[in-house]
N, C-alpha and C positions, 0 to 999 in steps of 0.2 A: 581138809576143811573141818573134819570132826563132827559133821552133822549126821546123826543116825536116823535112818528112815525105815519104817516097817511098811511093806506093801502086803495088804491082805486081799488077795485076788485069786479066784479059782480058775479063771481062764488062762491056760498055760501060755498061749501066744502073747496075750496082753501082758501077763506078768513078766515074761522073759524080755519083752520089748521095753517095759518100764524099768525093770531092774538093771538091764545092761546099759540103757541110756543114762540113768542116774549115776551108776558107778563110773561111767566114762567121764562124767562131769565132776567126779571127785567125792561124791557122797558115799557114806557107808550104808549099804542097803541090804536088808534081809527080807525074805519072802515067807508068808504063811499061806497055805493053799485052801484053808477053810476057816469057818468061824470058831471052831473049838481050839484049833492050834493058835489062831489069832488071839483068842482070849488068854491063852496060856502065856503067849509072848507079851501081851499088853500088861498082864497082871504081875509078871515076874521080871520084866526088864524096863529100862528107861529109854524113851524115844524122843527125838526132837520134832519129827513130823510123821504123821500116819496117813497113808493112802489106803482108803477102805472102799471095797466094792459093796454094793447094796445086797445083791443076791449072792448068798454064800451057803454052801452046805454046812450043816451042823448048827450054826447060829446065824441068823440073818444080820446083815451089816448094821441096820438101824438099831436092833436090840443090843448088838455088841457095843455100839457107840454109847447108847444110853447107860448101859451097865458100867462102861469105862468112866463116864462122867459121874455116875452115882458114887463110885468109890474114890472120887477125887482126882481122876486122871485129867491132867491139864494140857497135855501136848496138843498142838493144833492138828485138826483132822480134815482131810480133803476127800470128799466122796467122789469115786469114779463109778459112774453108772449109766446105763442106757435109759433110765427113767428120767425123762426130760419135762414132764408136766409140772406146771407151776406149783400144784398142790404137793407133789413129791419133793420139790426143792424146799418148800416151806417146812414139810415134815422133817427133812434132813437137817435143816438149819435149826429148827426148834429142838430137835433131838440132841443138839450139841456140836454139829459140824461147823467148821469155820469157813469152808469153801465147797464148791460143787462144780464138777466138770463132767459134762456128758460125753459118752462114747458115741461115735469115734472122736478122737481128739488128736490134735497135732502135738508132737512131743515138745515143740518150742513153747506152746502155751502151758503145758504141764510143768515144764521146767521153770517158767516165770512164776507160776503160782507157788511151786515148792520153795523157790528162793524167797518169795514174799513171806510165806508162812514161817520159814526158818529164821527170818529176821525179827520175828516177834519176841518180846521178852519171855523168858521162861516163866511158866506159871501164869500166863496171861488169862487163863480161864478164871472166872470169879470163884474164890475158894469158899464162898458162902451162898446158900440159897435162902431166900426169905419170902414169906407171904404173910400179910397181916402181922400178928405178933409171934409167928413161928419162924425160928432161925435154925439153919442147919450148917454147921461148919464141915465142909467136905474134906478138909485135911485131917481133923481130929475125930470126925464123925460125932461130935457133940451136938445135941439137939436141945433147944430151949423154947419154951413158950412163956410169954409175958415175963421173960427174964429168969424163969425157973428151969433148971436142967431136968430133962426127961431121961430116964433110964430105959432104953429100948433094946429089944432083941435084934439080932441081925436081920431077920425078916421084917420086923416092924420098921426098922430104919430104912430098908430098901423100899418098903411100901410107902412110907411117908415121903421119901425123896421123890418117888415117881409121882405122887399126888402134887407135891409142891412144884414140880417142873411143869405140871399141866393144870393149873388152877382154872376152874370154871368149865373144864372139858369133861364130858361124860366118858369114863373109862370102862369098857366092858370087862366082865369077869374073865373072859378068855384072854384079853390083852394083858390084864394085870397078872394073871396066873403065869402066862408065858414069859413075862419080863421079870417077875420077882422070883418065881420058882423054876424058871427055865424048863417048864413042862407044859404039855397041852392040858387044858382044862377038860375034865371028863364029864362035866355037867352034873355030877353027883356029889363030889366031895364038898364038905363045908369048911375046909381048911382056911379058905380066904375069909369067910364070914367070921370065923373065930379070931383071926388075926386083926381084922378090922375092928371087932368089938373090943379087943384088948388095947389097940392103938387109940380108939376113941376114949376109953377110960382114962388113959394117961394124958391125952390132950385136954379132955374136958375137966380134969382136975384143976386146970388153971384158966379156963375160959369157956365160952359157948361152943356148941358143936360146929365143926368145920367139915366133917366128912358126911355127906348126905347119900342116902340110898335112893337111886332112881329105879323104881320098880320095873323089872323086866329088861333093864338095860345095863345096870352096873352101879358105879359110884361117881360122885362129883365132889371135888374139894374146893373149899374157899367161900362158901356161903353159909351164913348163920341160920339156925332154925331148921325146920324140916325133919325128916325121919332118918 
């Protein structure tokens, strides 16, 4: 069949059940037991479908997915999780997932969803993010505002991509720090503030302010004016 599937799942019984079942159906399947190994496999290998658990040791599934999309990862992703609240489904889909399957699940349903995802054209994910006059090419990582190319550092690029994916949403310093720096925010460091200041300078060289400070809460992207 030639379809390569990565299963990122820390529960051994579920992983064995899924991997064995999919291999019996003719798929090429590999398994990662945690978020760190999952990220290594995602960033160094090519996959046709990714099955991703939400709760993972090392790096949480949602953060792993968002990072994968930020660097241009286009393979379809199916979340496998016990989190069945509507709000969780919305977060997963907004974070870049293509489908969502709640545990426990029947293998027949999982198989049908995998087949559906594997039929999607390669690179089905939009290669470009846009908001207002800001455009991010996820393949080349080129960023433009009002048609002008911006030269961003790696952290500035990751920061802007996170903002553009969540326009109008207040992002806490803790959330930003954990997703962009992959570390817990200590409540003291001003690293984030410095990067936001530099990113603002580059954006505002070609238009009004888009990154607003929400005092005591974090930052929001996509509205003009403010502090």
